[in-house]
N, C-alpha and C positions, 0 to 999 in steps of 0.2 A: 487077574484083578479085574473086576467089571467096572465099567464107567458109569458114573452117576449121570442119568439123563440131564439133569440141570446143568451140570458141568459141561456136558457135551453141547447143550444149547448155548451156554455162555461162551464157550470156545468158538462155536459157528458164528454167533453174532459179532464177536470181537473181530474174527477174520473178516467177516462181510463188512464191518465198519472200516476196516482198512482199506477196502476198495472204494469207500468214500461217497462221493457226491451223489452218484445215481441212487444208492440205497437210501440215503438220508433225505433225498428229495422225494420220495414216494410218500405220499400221504396213506393214512389208515385206509381210506376209501379205495384208493388204487390198489393197496394189497389185498383188499377184499375182492375187488373186481378181478384181479389176476388170480385169485384162489390161493394166495400165498398164506392167507390167515382164514380162519373159520369165522362165521358170524359171531360165534360166542367170544372169540378173541378180539373181534373188532369192537363189540359192544363194551367188553372189559376195558380196552385201550381208550375208548372214547370217554367212558364213564370216569376214568382216572386222569385224563388229560394227558395220555402218554403219546407224543408225537414224533420223538426222536427215537433212533435206534436203541440208545442207552436207557431211555425212559421206557420203551416197550420191554426190553429185557428185564428191567428191575421189576416191572408190573406183572410180567409173565412169571417169573421166578417165584414172586411172592404168592401169586394165585395157584401156582402148581404145588407149592410147599403146603398150601392151606386146602388142597384137593378142590379148588373152585373151577378147574378146568378139567376136560376129559384127559385121559391118559394119552389119547391121539394128539391133543393140542400140546400136551407137556413133552411127549416123546419123540415126536416126529422132527428131528432136527434138520432134516433134508430141506424142509419148507423154509426154515429160517435163514438158510445160507444166502438167500436173494435179498435180505434186507438186514 
């Protein structure tokens, strides 16, 4: 049974949010500078006011479901483990 990329993303973000403060303390700008998110994801998060890990997850899931982000932004769950 194959895993849905959105489910994997959600799982990764939930696990990383359990690691807590360091992840939630990072701003979107810091995530971009550290290349943990792409410029497209950065713009999307800022345009929607998503600043917490949960808000980021919700915005990205919605955008991926609507095909508003590239497959690499939606499918690269390794990148999301850091925040």
